[in-house]
N, C-alpha and C positions, 0 to 999 in steps of 0.2 A: 504493499500500500506506498502510496506518494504520501510523503509529511510536508503539508503546505507552511511556507514559513514567512510571515508579512515582515518586511523589512525596512523602517520608516527611517529616511536620512534627507537632508538634504545637500545641495549641490558643493556649497561653500562651507561644507562644513569637513578639514580635515580628519577627523577621527572618525568621521561615516566614508571617506574614501581608503583609509589604513585598513577600518571594518571590513571594508568588501572584499579585500585579498581574503582572507581566511575563508570566507562565506563562500565565494566563486571556488576555491579549491576542493570547499567538502561538496558544493555540489556535483562536481565531476566524480566523487566517490562514492555519495549515498543517495538513496531516492527521493531527493527533495525537490520540491519546487518555490521558488524564492517569487514573490512579489513584490515588489518595489514601493511603498509608499510611500506619497510627499509628507515633508513639514519644512515649511519655511522656518527658518529662525529667526530672521528678520523680515517680516512681509512688510509691503507697504502699507502705510504712511511710516513707519519708522526710518529712522536716518540712516542710509547706508554707511557702514564702517572702513574705515581704511588701516590694517592692522600694520601696515607700515610705519605709520604715527602714534602707534601705540606700544609702548617700549614694551610694557606686560605680556602684549600677546606676541611679540618679538619673541622676547625673554622665552618663553614655554613653545614657541616654536624651536627655538636652537637645544635648548635642554630636553623638550620630551618628546618631539613631533618628528624632526627629522631623525635623532638616533633610534625611533620607534620603526619609522619607515626602512632605515638602514637594516635594520634585525629581519624584517619580513621582506626585505629585498624587494623593496617598492620604491621605484622612482617618483621623485614627488618634489617639487619646489614649492614654494610661498609665490601664489602669481601676484606680477606687480601692476594688474587692474585695478584702477586705481581710482574712485572706491571701489570694491568689492561688489558684484551686481545685486541685483533680487533675482531671485530664482523663477518668477511665477511662468514667465513665456516659457522656459526650457522644462518646466515641469508639463505645461500643456501639451509641448512638443511630444515629451514623454506619452501621453493619455494618445497623444495622434499615432505615435509609433504600435503604441500595444494594441490599438484597434487592427492594425497592419503586421502582428505577431511580431513588430521587432525592438518590445518594449525596453527588454534585457537588453539588447544590442545598443541601444540608442541611448540606454540609463549610462553604460559604462563608458561609453563614448563623450559622452558631455562632462563625465568625471576626469576625463584623461585628459580631454581639451583645456580644460582648469586648471589642474593640479600639476598637467607636465608640460604642458604646448602653452600656458598663459593666456590663452584666448579667451574674448569678453564673450561670457554666456548668456548674457542678456540682448546681443545682439543679435535681428531674426535673421541677416544674412549670415553670421558666423553658424548660426542654430540648422539655418538650412543646408547649409554646407555639409556638416554634422550627420544631419538626416540622409541626405543624398549620398554619404558614405558608407552609411549600416545598410542602403540599399530602399531607401524610399522615395517616393516620388518629389522632385523639388518642390516642383510649382505648386499641386497641390498643398505642400506639406507648410510653404511660406503662405501660401494664401488662407490655411485655418489659422496660423497664428495671426495674421495681421486680421483679420472678421472675428476673432475671437471664439470662432468655434468650439473649442475645448477650452472655454473659461470658464465654464460653470459646473463640468465633470469635473476639474482641477480643485475647483472650491468647494465641493460637496466631499472630496477626498481627502481636503486638507479640514473641515469639520468634521468628517469622522475622526481623522487623528486627534484634534484636541480637544473635542468634546465627548467622543464615544470611547474611542480606545483611553483616551485620557493618557497621550503621551505629554512627556514634559521636557525630554531630553533628547538627543539622537547623537548614536546611532543608539535604537532600540529595536529588538528582535522579538516577536511573538511566536513561539514555538511549542505549538499545541497550546497545552494550560500552564507552561513557562516563558517567565518574562526576564530577556536581558537586556539591561540598559548600560551605556559604555559602552567601550571599546572592551570586547572580549578576547580572547587565544582560540585558537582553533581548536585546541585541546577541548576546551571550556566548549566551545558551542557543539564538538563533536559528541560530546557525553551527555550534553540535554536533548541532542537529538535521537542517541542511541534509548535513552531513557522514554523520551516519547514513541518511539516505533513496536518497544516492547508492550504499551499499553493496550 
């Protein structure tokens, strides 16, 4: 029986990108299905942040995030996209991709575009190119973003995260009846998955 996992994350969250690696590895080894769920850390109209101008954020990047990335073998850098983008459009693009069976591929591509290539994932042209790279139809994708075709679907998913699932931080994994909040090791995630598969 395939075990379904809901993984709540945001594209500008470095811990979400770090947590994605171990989860992707487990997905190749175990009978699981990951559904990526949106959670905007700083939705509009919150002001955008620029970690490059915040010494505390730079400090945690150098002392924790980069060493963790190195340990996990993940290529990662603090994007010089200033300030960091809102992620609502990227998530609307993700909803489009899901309809065409490319949700996970698009989700992964947005993450790598931001944390490895320092691309502005709030830019419609950038997102359209990323969609094209994972095999989605460029013009249809761009039109969906510009028209707001998936805005309501995304807002409903956000509402679910905030109000129904009561997600307060990301990454958060819901694996059966277990909840893992924050960055977890591959071993910890695998252990919970095995326990749930036995039930």
